[in-house]
N, C-alpha and C positions, 0 to 999 in steps of 0.2 A: 286664859290666854292660849293662843294656838301653839301647839308643840311644846308647852311648858313641861318640864320634867324636874325631877329632884336632882340637886347638885351633889348630894351625898353619894358616896360609893362609886363615883366616876373618876374625878380628879380632885386635887386639893383646891383651895381658894386661889384665884388668879394672882392675888397680891401677896402670896406667901413668900416674901423675900425679906432678907435682913435690911434691905435698902428701901423697902416699900413704905416705911413709916417716915418719921421725921429725921432719922439719922443722916449723917452727911454722906456716907458711902464714898469717901475719898474726896468729897468737897469740903471746903473750909467753912463749915456752918458755925458762926460765932454769935455772940450776943448782939452784934451789930446787925444781924440778919433781920431781927424784928423791926429795927429802925428802917432798914432798906425796904421791907415790905410795906410799912406805913407810908414811906415816901412814894413808892410806886402807886399805891392806892390814891394818895393825894394828887399825884400828877395826872392820873387818869380822870379824876373828878374835874380837874381844871380843864383838861382837853375837851371833855364832853359837856361841860356846863356852859349853857348859852350865855350866861352872864359874865364869863371870863373875858378879859381883854385879850386882844390879839397878841400883845407882847408876852403876857403870862402864858397864854396857850402855846406860843412858839417855844418858850423856855421849857415848858413841861414836855413838849414833844421831843426836844433835844435830849432831855434827861431820860426819857423812855427809850430812845434809840441807843443811848449809852448803856442803859440797863441791859439791853440784849447782848452786848458784847462783854458784859461782866463775867468773870470766870465762874461766879457763883449763880449765874442766871438760871440754870436748870433747877437748882435747889430752891431758889426764890419762887420760880414758877410753880414747882410742885406744891410748896407750902401755901401758896395762894390758891391754887386750883383745887386743892383737896377740901378747902373751906367752902362748902356749898351755900353758906349764908351770904356770901359776897354777891355783888351785882354781876350778872352774866358778862358784862363788858370787861370787868376786872378779871374774871375767870378766863375769858377768851384771850386776853393779853398775857395772862400767866401761862397759858398753853403755848402761846407764841414764843415765850422765853425758852420753854423746853424745846420747841421745834427748831429754833435758831441754833441752840447748842447741838442738837442731833445732826442737823444738816451741815453745819460749818465747823464743828469742833470734834466730831466723833473720832476721827483718826488720831486726835491728840489726847484722847482720854486714856487713862490707865485702865486695866481690866476691872479694877474695883469701881472706878467712876462709871464705866460703860454699864456694868451690872446694876449700879445704883439707878442710873437713868432708866434702864429697862424696867427695873422694879417699880419706879414711880409711875411709868406709863401703865404697867399692868394694874397697879393699885387704882389708878384713875378709872381704868376700864371696868374693874370689879365694882366700883361704886357708882357706875352710870345708873341713872334712874329715869323713869318715864317723864318725870316732871322737869328734867333738864331740857333746855332749848335744843332743837335739832342741830343748830350750828355748833353747839358745844360738844354734842355727842360725835358729830362728824369730825370735829377737830381732834378729839381723843383717838378716834379710829385712824386718822391720818398720822398721828404720832406713832401709833402701833406699827403702821405700814412703814414709816421711815426707819424705825428701829429694825424691823424684820428685813428690810432690804440690805441692811448693813451687817447683820450678825446671825440671821436665821440660817439653819443648816450648817452652822459652824460652831460657835460657842453656845448658841441658843438652839436646843434640840427639842424642847417640850412645848413649842408654840402650838402645835396641833392639839395637844391635850388641853391647853388653856382655852383654845377656841371652842373645843367641844364643850368645855365647862360653861363658857358664855352662852353657847347655843342652847344649853339645857336649863338656863336660869330664866330670868324675866324676859318679857317681850322686848323691852328696851335693849337688853344685852344681846338678845338674839338678833335684833336689827343691827346692833353694833357689830356683831360677828359677820353679818352679811355685807355690811359696808366695808369692813376690813378685807374680806375675801375678794370682793369686787375690785376694790382699789388696788390691792396687792397684785392680783392677776393682771389687771389692766396695765399697771406700771411695768410688770415683768415682760409681758408678751406683746402688748399693743402700742405702748408709747415709747418714745425715745428718751427714757429716763436714765440719767447718768449713773445714779447710785445702783439701780437695778442692772444697768448694762455692764458695769464693772464685774459684778458677781453673777452674770447671766447663767452660765452653765450650772452651778449648784442650785440656784434659785428655780430654774425651769425644771430641773430634775426633782427637786423637793415638791414643787407644785403637782407634778404628775403623780408623785408618790401619795400625797394626801388626798387627791381627788379621785384616784382610780380605786375601785374595789380590789381588795387583796386577792380575791379569787381570780380576777382577770389577769393580774400580774403573774400569778402562779401558773395559770393554765396556758396562757398565750405567750408569755415572755419569760420562760424559765431560765434562759441564759442571760437575763439582764444583769448588768454589773451591779453588785451590791452597793448600797449607800448607807450613810448614817441613818439610824432609826429616828425618822422625823415624824412618822405617822402615828396616830392614836386610833386603835380599833381597826376592825376589818372592813367596815362599810365604805369609807371614803366619802368625800363631800358630795360627789355627784348623787349618790344614793340618798344621803341625808337631805339634800336640797330638793330632789324630785319627790321624795316621800312627803315632806312638809307641803310642797306645792300641791300635791294631790289632796291633802287634807284641807287646804285653803279653798281650793276650787269646789270641793264638795259642799261647802257652806253657802255657795251661791253669791251672786253679785249684791244681794241685799246686805250682806255682812261686810261693811266697809273696812273693818279691821283686817278681815281675812283677805280682802282684795289688795289692801295696802301691802300686806306681807307677801302675797303672791307676786306683786309687781317688783318688790325688792329681790325676791328669789329669781325671777325671770331676768332681771338686770344682771345678776351674778352669773347666771347660766349663759347669758348672751356673750359676755366677755370671755367665756371659757370654751365656747363651741369651736373656735378656730384652732385649738391645740390639744384638746382632750383626746385620749386614745379612742378611736371609733368603737372598739369593742367594749370599752367602758360606757360609752354613750348608749350602746345597745343594751348592755346588761342593766343599766340604771333606768331603762325605759324612758329616756329623755323625750324622744319624738312623740310617744303616746301621750305623755302628760302635758308637754307644751302644746301639742295639738288640741288637747282638751281645753287649755286656756284660750286657744284661738276661737273656740265655740262660745265663749262667754259673751253675753251681750253687753259688753263694756268696751268702749273705744280704747281706753287706756290699756287695759289688759290685752286686748287684741293687738294693739300696736306693738307692745314690747314682746309679745309672743311671736309675732311675725318677724320682728327684727332678729329674735333669737334663732328661729328656724332658717331665716335667710342667711345668717352668719354660718349656720351649720351646713346648709346645702351648697353654699358658695365655696367651701373648702375642697381641696382635692382629696379624692379617696384612692389610695395607692393599691388597695386590695379590692377585688371585685366583690368579695363577700360582704365587705363593709358597705358598699353601695347598695347591694341587694337588701341588707338588713335595715339600713337607715333611710334611704331614699325610696327604695322600691315600693313600700306600702303607700306612698303618696299617690300612686297611679291606680290603686285599687278602686273598684266601683263605688264602694261606700265612702271612701275618702274624697273622691272626685265630687260626689254628690254633696258632701259636707262643704267642700271648698266653694262649690257653686252657690250653696245657700248663704255662706258667709259673704260672698261677693254681692249677692242680690238682696242681702238682709234689709238694707234700707237705701233707697235711691237718694241721690243728691240733687237738689234744685240749683241750677246755675245762677238763679236770681237771688237765692238765699242760701249760701253755702254753709254747711255744717263743717267747720274747720277741722275738728278732731276726726270726724268720719272721713273727710277728704284726704287728710294726711295719711290715715291708715290705708285707704284704698291705693294710694300711690306706692306705699311700701309693700302692700300685698301684691301689687302688680309686679314689682321688682322680684319678689320671691317666686311668683309664678313664672316669670321670665327665666329665672335660673332653672327651675324644674323643667321648663320646656326645652331649654338648651341641653339638659342632661338626657332627654329622650333621644336626641340625635346622636350624642356622644356615646351613650351606653345602651343603645337599642337592644343589643343582644342579651343584656343582663335583666331586662324588664320581664316580669312574669307574663306568660302568654295569656293569662286570664285578666290582665290589667285592662281597664276601661280607657284605652287610648283615644277612642272616638269621643267619649265624653270629655276627656281632658282637653283634646284639641278644640272641641266646641267651646269649652270654657275660655281657652286662650283667645279664640275668635271673639267671644263676647266681650272680653276685657279690651281687645284691640279696637272694637268699635264703640267704646265708651265715648261720650261726648267730650270728655276732658282729654286733650291730647297728651297731657302730662301723665295721666293714668295709662293711656294707650301706648305711649312710646317705648317703654321697656319691653312690652310684649311684641311690638312691631320689630324690634331688633331680633327677637327670637324667631319670628316668622321669616325674617331675612335669612337666618342661619338654616332653618328647616328647609326652606325652598331651594337653597343652594345645593343641598345634599340630595342624594337619590333615595336613601333609606326611607325617610318619612314622607317626602313630598309625593311619592308614588304609592303611598299606603292607602288602605281603605279608610283610615281615620282622617286623612287630609283631603283626598280628591273631592269628596262631596262639598267641601268648604271653599274650593277654589273660585267658583263663580261669585260667591258672596265676598270673598277676599278681593277679587278684582274690582267689584263695585265699590268696596270700601276704599281701596287705593285710588280709584278714579275720583271719588268724591273728596278725598283728603288731599288730592294734588292741586286743588284750587289755591290760589294765592290769597290766603287769609289776610295778609297784611294790607291788601288793597280793598278789603271789605270794611264797611262801617263796624265800629267796635261792638255794637250790639246786634250784629246781623244774625248771629246764631249762638247756641249754647257754648259751642267750642271756643268762640272768641271771648265770651264772658268768663269762662274758666281760665283762658289764657291771660286775661287781664289780671286775674287773681294771682296767677303763678309768677308772672314776669312783669316787673314794673317799667322797664325801659324798652323803647322801641328797638334799639340795637340787639338787646337780648332776645326779643321776640323774633326778629329777623333770623338770627343765628339758629334758634330753636326750630323755627318753621322750615328753614333750609335743610336741617338734618332730617326732620320728619318727612319732607318730600323726597329726600334721597332714599330713605328706607322704603317708602311706597314704590318708588321707581325700581329699586332693587328687587322687590318682591315680584313685580310684573315681569321684569327682565328674566328672573329665574324661571318663572312659570313658562314663558315662551321658549326659553332655552331647552326646557324638558319636552314640551309638546308644541312645536312651532306651528304646525298645521291647524290643530284645534285651537291653540291660543290666539293666533291671528284671526281665524275665522270668527271666534267669539268676540274679540275686541273690535274688529272692523265692522262687524254687523251692528254692534251697539253704537259705534261712532256714527255710522250711516243713519241709524234710527234717530240719534240725537240731532244730527245736522238737518235731517228732513223736518223734524219737529221745529227746530229753530227757525228754519227758513219759512215754514208755513205760518208760524206765530209771530215772526218779527214785525214790529210796527214800521211804518214808513220812516226812512232815515231822516234824522233831524240834525242839521249842521250847527244850528245855533246853540243847542245845549249839549253838544257832544262831550262825552267823558271817555277818555282813552281806557279807563279801567272800569268800563261798564260791565254789568254782570254777564251779558251775553259773551263778551270777549273772554272774560275770566273762565267761563264754563268751556268755551272752545279750547282755550289754552290748556285746561286740565285734561280734556279728552285727547288733545294732540300730544301732550306730555306722556300719556299712557302709550300711545302709538310709538313714540320715540323710544320709550323704555322697552317695548316689545321688539322693536327693530334692533336694539343693542343685544337683546337676548338671542334673536335669530342669528346675528352675526357671530356670536360666540358658539352657537350650535353649528354653524358652518365650519368652524375651526376644528371640529371633532375629527375630521379626516375624510378620505375618499371612499367612504362606505357606499356601496351601490344604493342602499336604502336612503341614505342622505341625499344622493344625487336625484333620485326619483321625487322625493318630497320637495327638494329645492326647485326642480323644474315646475312642478305643480303649483308651488307657492308663488314663484315668480310671476306666473301667468295671472294668478289671483291679485297679487300686489300691483302689477302693472295696470290691470283693469281698474283697480280701486284708485290708483293715482290719476288715471285718465278721467275717472268720474269726478275726482276732487277738482281737477283743472276746469271741468265744465261748470262747476258751481259758481254762482255769482254772489259776491258780498260787497257791500258798499263801505263797511267799516274798515278803514285802512289798517287798524290793528289786527283784525281777522285776516285781511289780505296778506299782511306781513307774515302772520303765523302760518298761513297756507303755503306761502312761497318757501319759507324755511323748511317746512316738513317735506315738501316735494323735492327740494334739492337734497335733503338728507337721504331720502330714498334713492335718488338718482346717483349719489356718490357713495352708496354703501351696498345695499342688497340688490339694487338694479343697475349696477355700474356697467353691465354688459349690454344694456338696452339703449342703444344709441338713438333709436327713433323716439323713445320716451324722453330721453334727455333733451333732444331738440325741441320736442313739444313743450317741455318745462321751460327751456331757455326762451322760446318764443313767448310763452305766457309771462315770464318775468320782464322781458323787454317791452312787451305791450301793456304792462301794468303801469299806466301813466294817468292816474286820476287827476283831475284839475286841482290846483292849489288855490284855496280861497282865503287870502290873508284877512278878510273881514271876520273870519271865524278863527281866532288864534289857536284854540285847542285843536281844532280839526287840522289847521295848517301845520301845526307842529307835528302832528301825527303823520301827515303826508310826507314831511321831510324825513322822518324816521323810516317810513316805507321806502323812499327813494334810496336812502343809505343802505337799507337791507337788500334792496334789489342789486345794487352794485357789488355788495359783499358776496351775495349768493352766486352771481355769475362768475366771480373770481374763484369760488369753490369749485364750480364746474370746470373752469379752465385748468385748475391744478390737477383735478382728478381725471378728467377725460380730454386731454389736449389732442390726442390722435383723432378722436371722432369729430372734434370741433375743427380740426385742420381741414377735414374733408369739405367743410362748408365755409372755409375761412373767407373767401371772397365775398360771399353773401353777408357774412357777419360784419365784415369791414364796411360794406356799403350801408348796412343798417346802423352801425355805430356812427359813421359819418353823418348819416341822416339825422340821428338823434342829437348830435352835437350842433349840427347846422340849424336845428329848429329853434335854438336860442332859449330853450326851456331848462337847459342844464347849467348848474352852477359849476364853479371851478373844481370842487371835489368830485362831482360826477364825471366831468370831462377827464380828469386824471384817472379815475377809476376805470372808465371805458378804455383808455389807452393801455393801462396795466393789464386789462383783460386780454387785449390783442397781443400785448408783449408776452404774457404768460403762455398763450397758445404756441407762439413761435419758439419760446424758450424751452418748453417741456415736451413738445411733440417729437416723435421719432420720424414722422413722415414728412421730412423736409430736407432739401439739399443744404449741407452745412454752410455753403457760401451764401445762399439766400437767407438762411437763418441769421448769420452774422451781420449781413447787410441790414436786415430789418431791425435787429436789436440795436445796432449802432445808430440807426436813424433816431432812436429814442435817447440813447445814452450820450452820444457825442454832443448834441446841442446843450445838454445839461452840463457836461464837462466844460464846454467852451464858456458857458455862462459863469461857472465858478471861477474860471481862470481869467476872466476879463479884467482889464486894467481898471475899468469903471467900478466894478465891485470891489476890487482890491483897494482902490483909493477911498471908497466909501467906508471901508472897514479900518482905515489907517489910524483912527482915533475914536475915542468914545463919543465925542461931539459929532463927528461925521456919521457914526453909527446911528445916533439919535435922529439925524437928518434923514438918513436912508429909510428909517422906520416911520418917519413922520412924527416923532415924539417931541421934537423941538417946538412944533406949533402947539402941541398939547400943553407944554409948559407955559408958553406965552398966554394961552387961553385961560389957564388956571389962575395965573397972576392977575390978568386983566379983569377977570370976573370974580375975584376974591373968593375963590372956592373954599378957603379955610373957614369962612364964616357960615358955611352951610351946615346946619345941624344934622339933618337927615338926608343922606344922599338918595335914598330910595324914594323919597317924596318930592324931590326936586326935578321937574321936567327939563329936558334939554332944549335949548334954543336951536335955531337952524344952523348956526355956526358950529355948535357942538355936534349936531347930527352929521354935518359935512365932515368934520374931523374924524368922527367914528367910522364913516364910510371910507375915508382916505386911509386910515390905519389898515383896514382890511385889504384895500387895493394895493398898498405898499407891500404887504406880505405876499399877496397873490403873485406879484411879478417876480418875486425872488425864486431861485431854483431849489429852495429847500423842500417844499412840499412834493414836487415831482421826484426829486432825488430820493426822498424817503420812500415814496410809493414804489419806485422801480427797484431800488436795492432790496426792499423788503420782499417783494415777490420773487426777486432773483435768488434769495437765500432761504426762503421759508420752507421748512420741512424737507430739506434736501440732505441726502446722505453723502458724506464725503467720498469722493471717488466715483460717484455716479456721473453719467454723461451730462446731466443738467447742471451738476455742481461744477464740473470742469468748464462748461460753457460760461457759467456765471463768472468764474475766476478769469477766464480769458477776456470777457466783455468789460469787466471792471478793472482789470489790471492796470491799464494806462490811465484810467479816470481817477483812481484813488489818490495818487500823488498830486494830481491837479486840484482835487476837491479839498483835501485836508487842510492846507494853509488857511484858507478863508473860513472853512468850517470851524477850526479852532478859534479864529478871531470872533466869529459869531458867538460861540460859547463864552469866550472871555468877556465880551461886552454885555451879553445877556446876564451873566453873573454880576458884572460890575454895576449894572443898572440898579441892583438891590443895595449897593454900598452907599451909605449916607454921605461918604466923603465926596462922591461924584455929584452930589446935589448941594454942595457948599455955597454955590452962587445964588441959591434961592433965599428969599427972606426967611428969617428964623421961624416966623409964624406958619410957614408952609411945610416945615419939616414933618409935623404930625400928619399932615394931609398926604404927603408922599408915602409915609409908612402905611397909612390906611389904604391908599390906592394899590400898594404892592402886596397887600394881604390877600392871599388866595381864598376864594370861596370854592369849596369842593365837597363832594359827597363820598363817604367811604363807609362800607358796611362795618358795623360794630363801633363806629365813632359818631357818625352823624345821627341826629335825633329823628329826622323824618325819613321817608322813603326816597329812593332815587327819583321817582317820578315827581314827588312833591318838590324836591330840590330844583329839578330842571324847570318845573312850572314857575317857581319863584324867580329863577334867573330870567325866564322868558318875560315875566311881567315887569321886570325892571330894565329892560333893554333900552328904553328911551328916557331913562332917568340918569342922574349923575352917577348912580351906582352902576348903570349900564356902561357909561363912558369909562369909569374906572375899570370895569370888567374887560372892556375892549383893550385898554392900555396894558394891563397885566396879561391879558390873553395873547396879545401880539408877542410879548416877551416870552411867555410860557411856550407858545408854539415854536418860536425860534429855539429855545432851550431844549425842549423835549424832542422836537424833530431831529435836532442835531445829535442828541443822545442816541436816538433810534438809529440814525445813519451810522454812527460809530459802532454800535453793537452789531449791526449787520455787516459792516466791514470786517469786524473781528472774526466773523464766521469764515472768512476767506483766507485764513491761515497766513502763510508767509507773504501774501500780497498786501497784508496790513502789518503784521508783526515784523516782517522783514525789512521795513523801511527804517534804516539805521538811525536817522536823526529824529525820529518821531517821539520816543519815550519822554524826553525832557519837556518839549513843548506841549505834549498831551497832558502830562501831570500838571504843568503850569496852568493850562487853560481850564482844566477840570476843577482844580482845587485852590487856585490863588485866592479867589474871593468866595470860596465855598462857605466860609464861616458866616457870611452875611445872608445866606439863603435861609428861608424858613425851615423848620424841622421837616415839614411835609416835602418841600422842594429838595432838601438834601437826601431824604429817603429815596426819592426817585433817582437822584444822581448815584447813590450808593448801589441801588439795585442794578442799574446799568453797568456800573463798574464791576460788580460781581460777575456779570456775564463775560466781560472782557478778560478778567482774571482767569476764569474757568476755561476760556477758549484758548488762552496762550499756550502754544506748544512748549514742552519742556526745554527744547533747545534754545528758546528765546527768553526764558524766564529771567535769567540773571541780568541780561541787558535791558529787557523791556519792563519787567515788573518792579525792579528795584527802585527806580525813582517814583514810579506810580504808587507803590505801596507805602514807601516812606512818607511821601507827601500826604497820602490818604489818611494814614493813622495820625499824623501830626494835626491835620485839620479836624478830623473826627474827634480827637481828644479835646481840642479847643472848643469846638462847637457843642458837643454833647455835654461836656463838663460844665460849660458856662450856662447852658440851658437848664440843667438840673439845679445849679446854684440859684438861678433866677426863680425857678419854680418853688424851691424851698423857702426863699425869701418872701415870695408872695403868699405862701401858705401861712405866714405869721400875721397876715393882715386880714381882718374881717371884711368879707365881700358881700355885695348884694346878690340876689338870686340870679340875675342875668350874667353878671361877671363871674359868679361861681360856676355856672354852666359852661361859660367860655373857657375858664381855667381848666375845668375837667376835660374839655375837648383838647386843649393844648397839651395837657398831661398825657392823654391817650396817644396823641401824635408823637410826642417825645418818646414814649415807651416803644412805639413802633420803630422810630429811628434808631434807638438804642439797640433794639432787637436785631435790626438789619446789620448794624455794625458788629454786633457780637457774633452773628452768624458768619460774617466774613472771616472773623478771627477763627472761629471753630472750623470753618472749611479749610483754612490754610494749614492748621496744625493738627487736624484730625489724624490720630494714630493709624486709622484704617487706611488712609490714603498714602500708602508706602510707595506706590508706583505713580504712573502718570495720571493726572487728573483730567487734563484737557486733551485736545487733539494732539497726537504725538508726531504729526508731520508725515504720516505714512501715505496721506492722500494729497501730495503736492500736485496741483492741477495742471501745470504746464510741464510736460515731459522734458522739454528741451532745457529747462532750467535745472541746475545742479541742486540736489537736496542739501539743505543746511545740516551741519553736524548736529547730532543728537546726543543727549546723555540720558541715563536712566534714573537720574535723581528725581525723587518725588517732591511734591509741593512742600510737605512738612520739612524734609531735609533741606530744601532750598531756603525756607524761611529761617530755620534754626541756625543755618550757617551764614546768613547774611546779617551782619551787624546793623547795616543801614535800615533794614526792615524790622529786625527783631527788637531793637531798642524802643522805637515809638510804639510798636505793638505791645510790648510788655508794660510800658508806661500807661497806655490806654487801658489795658486789662486791670492794672492796679487801681486806677481811678474807677473803673467799672464795678469793682467790688463794693464801692460805696454808693453807687447809684441805686436809688430806691425802686428797683424792679426785681422782684424775687426770681422771675424766670431768667432774666439776663444774668443776674448774680450767680444763679445755679450753673449756667453754661460756662461762665468765666471760671468758676471754681473747678469744673471738670477740665477746662483748658489748662489751668495751672497744675492740677494734679497730674496731667499727662506730660507736662514739660519739665516739672521740677526734677524728676529723675535724670533728665538729660544733662544736668550741670553738676552732678555729684563729684565727677572726677576732674573736670576742668572748668574754665570760665569762672574764676573766682570773683571777678567783678560782678557778673550777673548773679552768681550765687549769693553774694553779699547784699545785693540790692533786694533780692527776694527775701532774704533773712530779715532785712530791715523794713523795707517799705511794704512789701506784699503781706508779710506777717502782721504788721501793724494795721494795715487796712482790714485784714480779716478779723483781727481782734476788735477793731472799732465797729465793724458790722455786727459781730457777735454781741456787742454791747448795745446796739441800736434795737429798739423795740420793733422797728419795721421788719427786720430780717429774722423774726422768730421762725418762720417756715423753713429757712435754710440753715438753721443753727447747726444741725448735725453735719451738714456738708462743710460748713465753715470750720467746725471743730476737726473734721477729718483732714482738711487742707492744712490747718495749723499743726496737727500731729504729723502729717507727712513731711512738712518742711523741717520740723524739729528732729524727726527721726533720721532723715537723710542728710541733713546739713550739720547737725550738732557735732559729729566727729571731726569736722574741719573748721567749724566756726563757733565762737562763743556768743555770737550776736543773738540767736534765738533764746538761749538761756538768760542772757542779761536783760533782754527785752521783756520776757515773761516775768522775770523776777522783779522788774520795775513796776509791775502792775499792782494795784492795791490789794491787800489781803492775801498775797501769795508769799508764804514763808519759804525759806530755803529748804527747810526740812520737808515740807509738803511737796515742794517742787521736785526734790531729789527722789522722793518715794515714787512719784508718778513717772519721772524720767526712767527710773530703773525698771518699772513695770512695762513701759512703752518699748524699751529696747529689746525685751524678750517676748513681746506680744505680736502674733501674726494675724489675729482676728481684727478686721477693720472695725467691727462693731464695738469691740472692747477698747480699741485705740481711741475712737471718738468719745466713748463713754468716759474714759480716763481724762481726756482733755476737757470735756464738758464739766466733769467734776472739779477739775483744777480751776476752771474759769467760772465756776457756778455763780459766784457773787457778782460777776461782770455781765452775765447774760441778760439780754433784753427780755422783756415780759410782754406776752400777747395782751391786747386790749381786754380780751375776755377774762384774763387772769389778773388784771390789775386789782390790787388790794388783797389778793389771795396769797401771794408769795412775798416774803420779807427778804429784801436784798441786803447784802452786806452793807454796813455803815460806811460813810464817807465816799460812796460811789459817785453820787452826784457832784460832790466837790472835786473828786478826782477826774471826772469826765472832762472838765475844761482843761485840767492839767495834762491829761493824756493827749488831747487834741493839740495843745500848744507844743508838746514835745514832738508830735507827729509833723506839725507845721515846720518846726525847726529842722527836723531831719530832712524834710523835702527841700528846704532851702540851703542845706549845708552840704556842699560837695566834698565830703571828707574821705571818699574812697579813691578818688582819682581815676584816671583812665576812662574806659568806656562808661563806667557807672556815672560819671559826671554828666553824660549826655541824657541820662534818664531823668534828671531833676530840673 
């Protein structure tokens, strides 16, 4: 056996304890014990015998659960476990009897009983044999660890000596020792273990003592505070582990026993690298020996060795010498060559992936990325003889691996390196820049638009990520890294960078135009490979442009100015060349226009002549629309939209230059509109283009400006205030008539739409097509779209106090009060359209149809399964079907709803001209939230997002008057909506669904999580402790000088919310319910919110304090008990501890509630309470609370079956919930607290 040694002469037998044999050791071991053991064995036989009846198996299970809580359970467990002739199942249960006693009764044991249990565990460890099943050996090791966490380095001081004895005995006991060390260290340093957390200081110190060579402690830490003598010998475990590792590796991969031992040693080292003293790591030669393991031609050994080194290299080194000694050798020439050989040892075939090798290479890439980042951070400490050129070449080779998952860690390192000056300008990096640019260009292609088997990268990607949303997110990040690298390169060397990039782009475009086949309209694909390649090339140019703009920000250096002038000439010439190129593909035309406008509005914003050429090019880009080719026609529409968007960008950025040719522009716009080829959207866009020029330019007489702007705004204002529109909005029925929805209802009834099974397959008749067109026309004549467009361009990207901002305020000042009444009615009716109560006159069989019609189809990254293009393609294909009619119906309502939201948000940017309308808050809150609960989760998310902006924009002086009704109503409705949706979701989760319905439910759950997250963010933003001052505009930029400035206060948003009962009460109630909503991210945020506000009520507000003691505390306990919230258990425990510590001096409720929980005795509770009151460490506070509530904690799915919970928990779960329900319904505290329930 490897590393076997004689036990004699080192330490005594592990089990040398008076309690190690069959004596009771303080336990009442009687003659009945033999009978109890037989009963346990018989019960286990019944449970595992396939011939047992369900009833007898259930009775046996109950008996076994009772056996665990028997006071003599540890003694029974030991007496069973020591008998190795029994079935392993019996032995494993016997060990669980010991485990239960250690975990849940240790504090109640007398010293004699604790010593007895410890002795039994040691005796079991001494008798471990290679013939024992692995799960038995691991269970014994776990018992050792549980005992060690509770008494090692206190009453138990010779553990290290006992471990050394195990180490020197048989191979099985050596493996047991390794498992003990690994698990103990992991629990103390890496896991949130409650038992280890309570005794964290002595345990961490003891671990350092026994792992560190004595000479290191003596030489480098002579002033270290003395501790109890817990170590045995001078070596320390690092030296022992590394020594045996070397012996194992010397025997080669052919020796499977040696490799298995090496793997266990590496696992133990891995959990130790994050905390061991660096000088001990150096003295023990950890890097050298683990590095040797990295060279073994075994995927398993290489993997664990890489994880070990990665853990080591990822830790901070506070002393330079430690970095030099531990990390420095990794950059030496022989090491770099070795790392290169390891990486290139065996290639992976994307069509037949070696899973183990692939996983190893991904972890190897992470380790290399860490080493690469260290080069930039610690360049001065790296040996001058280091082979940095070879190391950077290896990083480049990893980055260009076909697998993007292997590449991406190193790409993040390249981003860091290229952002800094040290390495990016070094001889090791500069030769790699051309290849790196080519790599970034090739990887900027939109892989998600390519066929799945188009190349090796996509095959690897399919292996790595199962869902399309995950791939989209991953690829988005990867493209961002590629763009960042290009950006940094050009920021360092703009002249050379742009010359290199544009030369390559020109060569590519020349080749493309020469080889491009004749354009085919019939089989046009908007995501054709030529467009995707152009898109990638132009994305590189845009990244370079960002880098150049950052370079310009360096300052007025004469050298910068000379380079700028030279480069601008070059860029202008290149843009003119791009304008002259001809492309028939509308997607490429669109991409060209966007790039040209980007140049004109950034690097070349002083080049008026070029801007006018670009504008002319955009306005003249009018390719014919060919409806007979749907894919091409759809792309033409996208091109038209881009054209109007891009000319607006020019108007915002360069209004003064455009004003010089304003008359010609107006003539051209009038000509385009008169041609009859423009739809309503384009016409509005052309008018907002002219509006923006007049609004933003300085080169115009103020009177002329105002006259021209009023020519657009006044007609809109008059339309909003017309009696005709007001009458049409007087009731829900008249609103439906205004929108043409009444005729739709009649059509649906007459044509028995409820009998149509598949809307997408049912073609529309002429009547339905006419109705569809009428819906669009009805919306077109409303003033909504025009108002949204003009107020958006009036407020977009304006600084308060600027001339353009003041102009916007003046222009809209009189219009806002006229627009708002009917605008709010539009919102009210649009929301009411989703309320089933307003469709009560429809026959009952039509109610499901209405629900189906009102269910939005939408695409959202991370939620939808297909790409955006696929989604819109599907929508386009169903336009003339019943699904298309349904889409037109909800589209008309959605346009009303969301356009009105947008108008409100833009109005809120105008400060007192919106917030100063005294009578607005009540009607606004009513319009937004009266029927908000009937909106879908997606629709309500949009509403809340808009409301967030209004809240943030509100000046402090208007908060009390304006925000109080808005926030009070908001949280009441959000609580109702979000709470009910989570309840429905959990109910549906109990039902087995088919594949299609399951996918739909997963989508709904994802949308609900997004809604919950937005609501939680609103809460966090309102009570964020860092927002002690003004959050929104503070009124200092009131636009009309003649108007008196409203009184202001310096009260911050948090202070306002906490001082307003009307807002605080529904907010706290929502937060309480949010603690139980199954979203760990949201729950974590709400926990932080509560931890921030709980201290605010220690001195006053007894009503709120009592509510928190009762409802919030119970919600936290229930979540702690729920398996779903395992990831936030430590945060929940910290919240419970905070409430108890701060409120116990003035309230008995926390104590009474915690004592009412199962398994918590008054003695145990008082012991924890005493420790909590004197504890200042948050880690120990939550460890104490986790230990107190240990039997109530939920269990992760991965741990199911591994941890034994306290008995009666499942029975008590219902009882706890019933008590919680009663407390919610019982207004027993009076006053304000009654309003919470």
